C-alpha positions in Angstrom: 149.0 -128.6 1.7 148.4 -131.9 0.0 147.3 -131.0 -3.5 148.6 -128.2 -5.6 152.0 -129.3 -6.9 153.7 -125.9 -7.0 153.9 -123.5 -4.1 154.7 -119.8 -4.8 156.9 -119.7 -1.7 159.1 -122.5 -3.2 159.3 -121.2 -6.7 160.1 -117.6 -5.8 157.2 -116.4 -7.9 153.5 -116.5 -7.9 151.3 -119.2 -9.6 149.4 -116.5 -11.5 150.3 -113.2 -13.2 148.6 -110.5 -11.1 149.5 -107.8 -13.7 147.6 -109.7 -16.5 144.3 -108.3 -17.7 142.7 -111.7 -17.1 140.8 -111.9 -13.8 142.7 -113.6 -11.1 140.0 -116.2 -10.4 140.1 -117.2 -14.1 143.9 -117.8 -13.8 143.4 -119.8 -10.6 140.9 -122.0 -12.4 143.2 -122.6 -15.4 146.2 -123.5 -13.1 144.1 -126.1 -11.3 142.5 -127.3 -14.6 145.8 -127.8 -16.3 147.2 -129.8 -13.4 144.2 -132.0 -13.5 144.5 -132.5 -17.3 148.2 -133.2 -16.9 147.4 -135.7 -14.2 149.6 -133.9 -11.7 146.4 -133.9 -9.6 145.0 -137.3 -9.6 141.2 -138.1 -9.2 140.4 -138.2 -5.5 143.4 -136.0 -4.6 142.7 -133.2 -2.1 143.7 -129.8 -3.4 143.3 -128.1 0.0 141.0 -125.7 1.8 140.2 -122.2 0.7 142.6 -120.8 3.1 145.4 -123.1 2.0 144.8 -122.3 -1.7 144.6 -118.6 -1.0 148.1 -118.8 0.6 149.6 -120.7 -2.2 148.1 -118.5 -5.0 148.6 -115.3 -2.9 145.1 -114.2 -3.6 142.0 -113.6 -1.5 139.8 -116.4 -0.1 136.9 -114.9 -2.1 138.9 -115.4 -5.3 139.6 -119.0 -4.5 136.0 -119.7 -3.4 134.7 -118.3 -6.8 137.2 -120.3 -8.8 136.7 -123.6 -7.0 132.9 -123.2 -7.0 132.9 -122.9 -10.8 135.2 -125.9 -11.1 132.8 -127.9 -8.9 129.9 -126.8 -11.1 131.9 -127.9 -14.2 132.6 -131.3 -12.6 136.4 -130.8 -12.4 136.3 -130.8 -8.6 134.0 -131.8 -5.8 133.9 -130.9 -2.2 133.5 -132.7 1.1 132.0 -130.8 4.0 134.6 -130.2 6.7 137.4 -131.8 4.7 138.2 -129.9 1.6 138.1 -129.9 -2.1 139.0 -132.9 -4.3 139.7 -133.8 -7.9 136.7 -135.4 -9.5 137.0 -138.6 -11.6 136.0 -137.8 -15.2 134.6 -141.2 -15.6 132.2 -140.7 -12.7 129.2 -138.8 -14.0 127.6 -138.3 -10.6 127.0 -134.8 -9.2 127.2 -136.0 -5.6 124.1 -133.9 -5.0 120.6 -134.8 -4.0 117.7 -132.4 -4.0 115.0 -132.1 -1.3 111.9 -131.0 -3.2 109.4 -129.0 -1.2 106.4 -126.9 -2.2 107.9 -123.5 -1.1 111.3 -122.3 0.2 109.4 -121.0 3.2 108.7 -124.6 4.3 112.4 -125.3 5.0 112.4 -123.4 8.3 109.2 -125.1 9.5 109.9 -127.5 12.5 108.6 -130.6 10.7 110.8 -129.9 7.6 113.8 -128.8 9.6 113.8 -132.0 11.6 113.5 -134.0 8.4 116.4 -132.1 6.9 118.5 -132.8 10.0 118.1 -136.5 9.4 118.9 -136.3 5.7 121.8 -134.0 6.3 123.5 -136.4 8.7 123.4 -139.2 6.0 124.5 -137.0 3.1 127.4 -135.5 5.0 128.5 -138.9 6.1 128.5 -140.1 2.5 130.1 -136.9 1.1 127.0 -135.7 -0.8 125.5 -132.2 -1.0 121.9 -131.7 0.1 120.2 -128.9 -1.9 116.7 -127.6 -1.8 114.4 -127.3 -4.8 110.9 -125.9 -5.0 108.3 -128.1 -6.6 107.7 -125.5 -9.4 111.3 -125.7 -10.5 111.3 -129.5 -10.3 108.2 -129.6 -12.5 110.0 -127.2 -14.9 112.8 -129.7 -15.2 110.5 -132.4 -16.5 110.7 -130.7 -19.9 114.4 -131.6 -20.0 115.8 -128.3 -18.8 117.7 -127.8 -15.5 116.5 -125.5 -12.8 120.1 -124.4 -12.4 121.2 -122.4 -15.5 124.9 -122.7 -14.5 124.7 -126.5 -15.0 122.1 -126.7 -17.7 124.2 -129.0 -19.8 124.8 -131.5 -17.0 122.7 -133.8 -14.9 121.7 -131.5 -12.0 121.1 -134.1 -9.3 121.7 -137.8 -8.7 118.3 -138.2 -7.0 115.4 -136.5 -5.4 113.5 -136.7 -2.1 110.1 -135.2 -2.7 107.9 -134.0 0.1 104.9 -132.2 -1.3 101.3 -133.4 -1.2 100.4 -131.1 -4.1 102.3 -133.3 -6.6 100.1 -135.3 -8.9 101.0 -139.0 -9.1 101.7 -138.7 -12.8 104.2 -135.9 -12.2 106.0 -138.1 -9.7 106.1 -141.0 -12.1 107.7 -138.7 -14.7 110.3 -137.4 -12.2 111.2 -141.0 -11.5 111.8 -141.9 -15.2 115.3 -140.5 -15.3 116.6 -140.5 -11.8 116.0 -142.3 -8.4 113.4 -140.6 -6.2 112.0 -141.1 -2.8 108.5 -139.8 -1.9 107.8 -138.8 1.7 104.2 -138.9 2.8 102.4 -141.3 0.4 102.7 -144.3 -1.7 102.2 -143.9 -5.5 99.7 -146.5 -6.7 100.9 -148.6 -9.7 104.4 -147.2 -9.6 107.7 -148.8 -8.4 108.6 -145.7 -6.4 110.1 -146.0 -2.9 108.4 -144.0 -0.2 108.7 -143.1 3.5 105.3 -142.5 5.1 103.2 -142.3 8.2 100.7 -144.8 9.5 98.0 -142.3 9.6 95.3 -144.9 10.1 96.7 -146.3 13.3 97.9 -142.9 14.6 94.4 -141.4 14.2 92.7 -144.3 15.7 94.9 -144.2 18.8 94.4 -140.5 19.1 90.6 -140.7 19.0 90.5 -143.7 21.3 92.6 -141.8 23.8 90.2 -138.8 23.7 87.2 -141.1 24.0 88.9 -142.7 27.0 88.8 -139.3 28.7 85.1 -139.2 28.2 84.9 -137.1 25.0 82.0 -138.0 22.8 82.1 -135.1 20.3 85.6 -134.8 18.9 86.4 -132.3 16.2 89.0 -133.0 13.5 90.9 -130.2 11.7 92.8 -131.2 8.6 94.9 -129.3 6.1 93.3 -130.3 2.8 90.7 -132.9 1.8 92.7 -133.3 -1.5 95.8 -134.7 0.2 96.2 -138.5 0.6 97.6 -138.1 4.0 94.6 -136.2 5.2 92.2 -138.5 3.5 93.7 -141.4 5.5 93.1 -139.5 8.7 89.5 -138.7 7.9 88.7 -142.3 7.0 90.4 -143.5 10.2 88.5 -140.9 12.2 85.2 -141.9 10.8 85.7 -145.6 11.3 86.9 -145.1 14.9 84.0 -142.8 16.0 81.6 -145.4 14.5 83.3 -148.3 16.3 83.3 -146.4 19.6 79.7 -145.1 19.1 80.9 -141.5 19.3 79.1 -138.5 17.7 79.7 -138.8 13.9 78.3 -135.5 12.7 79.9 -134.5 9.4 80.3 -130.9 10.7 82.9 -132.2 13.2 85.4 -132.5 10.4 86.7 -129.2 9.1 89.2 -128.2 6.4 91.8 -125.6 7.4 93.0 -124.9 3.8 96.1 -122.9 3.0 95.0 -119.4 3.6 96.3 -117.3 6.5 92.9 -117.2 8.1 92.3 -120.9 7.6 92.7 -122.0 11.3 90.4 -119.3 12.5 87.7 -120.2 10.0 88.0 -123.9 10.8 87.8 -123.3 14.5 84.9 -120.9 14.2 83.0 -123.6 12.2 83.5 -126.1 15.1 82.5 -123.6 17.8 79.4 -122.5 15.8 77.9 -126.0 16.0 74.8 -126.2 18.2 76.7 -128.7 20.4 80.3 -127.8 20.1 83.0 -130.5 20.5 84.7 -131.0 23.8 88.0 -132.1 22.2 89.8 -131.3 18.9 92.4 -133.4 17.1 94.6 -131.3 14.7 96.4 -132.9 11.9 99.7 -131.2 12.8 101.3 -129.8 15.9 101.6 -126.3 14.4 97.9 -126.4 13.7 97.1 -127.5 17.3 99.1 -124.6 18.7 97.3 -122.1 16.5 94.0 -123.6 17.7 95.0 -123.2 21.3 96.0 -119.5 20.8 92.7 -118.8 19.1 90.6 -120.6 21.8 92.3 -118.6 24.5 91.5 -115.4 22.6 87.9 -116.4 22.7 88.1 -116.9 26.5 88.1 -120.7 26.5 90.4 -122.7 28.7 92.5 -125.6 27.4 92.0 -128.3 28.6 89.3 -127.3 31.1 86.8 -126.2 28.5 88.1 -128.0 25.4 91.0 -130.4 24.9 93.4 -130.0 22.0 95.7 -132.7 20.6 98.3 -132.5 17.9 99.8 -134.9 15.4 103.5 -135.4 14.3 105.2 -134.3 17.5 107.4 -131.8 15.7 107.0 -129.1 18.3 108.1 -129.9 21.8 107.6 -126.4 23.2 104.6 -125.0 25.1 101.9 -122.5 24.5 101.9 -120.2 27.5 103.2 -123.0 29.7 100.9 -125.7 28.2 102.7 -128.8 26.9 101.0 -130.4 23.9 99.6 -133.9 23.9 100.4 -135.3 20.5 100.9 -138.4 18.3 104.7 -138.2 17.9 106.7 -139.3 14.8 110.4 -140.0 14.7 110.9 -137.3 12.1 114.7 -137.2 12.2 114.8 -140.9 11.7 112.4 -140.6 8.8 114.7 -138.2 7.1 117.7 -140.5 7.7 115.7 -143.4 6.2 114.7 -141.4 3.1 118.4 -140.4 2.5 119.7 -143.9 3.1 117.1 -145.4 0.7 117.9 -142.8 -2.0 121.7 -143.3 -1.8 121.1 -147.1 -2.1 119.1 -146.5 -5.3 121.8 -144.2 -6.6 124.4 -146.9 -6.0 122.1 -149.4 -7.7 121.7 -151.4 -4.6 118.5 -153.4 -3.8 116.2 -152.1 -1.1 114.5 -154.7 0.9 111.5 -152.6 1.6 110.5 -149.7 -0.6 107.5 -148.8 1.5 108.8 -147.7 4.9 106.0 -146.9 7.3 106.4 -145.1 10.6 103.7 -145.3 13.3 103.3 -142.3 15.6 103.3 -142.9 19.3 101.0 -141.3 21.9 102.7 -138.7 24.0 100.5 -137.5 26.9 101.0 -134.0 28.2 98.7 -131.3 29.5 96.6 -130.0 26.6 94.1 -132.8 27.0 91.9 -133.6 30.0 88.6 -135.3 31.0 85.4 -134.0 29.5 83.5 -131.9 32.0 80.2 -133.5 33.0 
């Protein structure tokens, strides 16, 4: 072991008094803390893995894990994934933690978010940072000066934030950016010097509608998540300008809002199918939304793409619906996550970023969920 200066096997005794009324993990903490104070353990020095420390202290791994976790929270130690636990430099006020802020904890397992997390995680691990998740509600609560983490309420709780939630108001994001670096994923904040990673929704939507028009579709439905979101507003505007330019049907009823309810996709799809002249193709603003639409269409006895074509956006789902690969506008989601993390770490290190507005344009991926319009 390369850290703790005294080994019980060498001294003929244990590092702690197991008969003492003080809990063993408290004793472990104090031994480590004293060696740090006495400079026997220098900043940056590895103190060993949980297994190594448990062997030296002759206690359980759970006891060591609890002791080191509290010392990490207190800023005495820090950990590096896959390497071990190290002594923190008291002059370095960083937490070596960044938070990924999402609307709800449920979102983390969604394909789009999980791919974004994979990209972020690769960067944070490489740079010895921890990536934690934070709900938007708790982030907003921290605006008042309190930390969402009671155990570290007296310390800065993150070196920076990556925010991915369309429901945040611009003013809230400006306030979050006052005291720490942040990166916003999805949109640019007007009038603010806040870095962002976003999608070229205008060009992506235009290419999608143009592709469907090239298959002979004149009535193309658009299902969006929320008319309030900037990302969806961009898609709607691009859809409207493209159908006008291509002289396609521009009936307002062809644009429907899914909303956030569990029955949202069904209601949106019913609205499109209830039109006197229903669309022959549908562009959904997300792959998950497209898959939901395909399932519902099949339940209604409609064939995809023979009766109606369905196209996705984002490319986060590469699977198939009952053997049907999805045509989509694909984004490099993992790369977007990596870019967001790289930009945030640069800001934390007070480095200049050449471009604070990183825009990724989706690429058309043709599969089997779209076909020529029946004549």
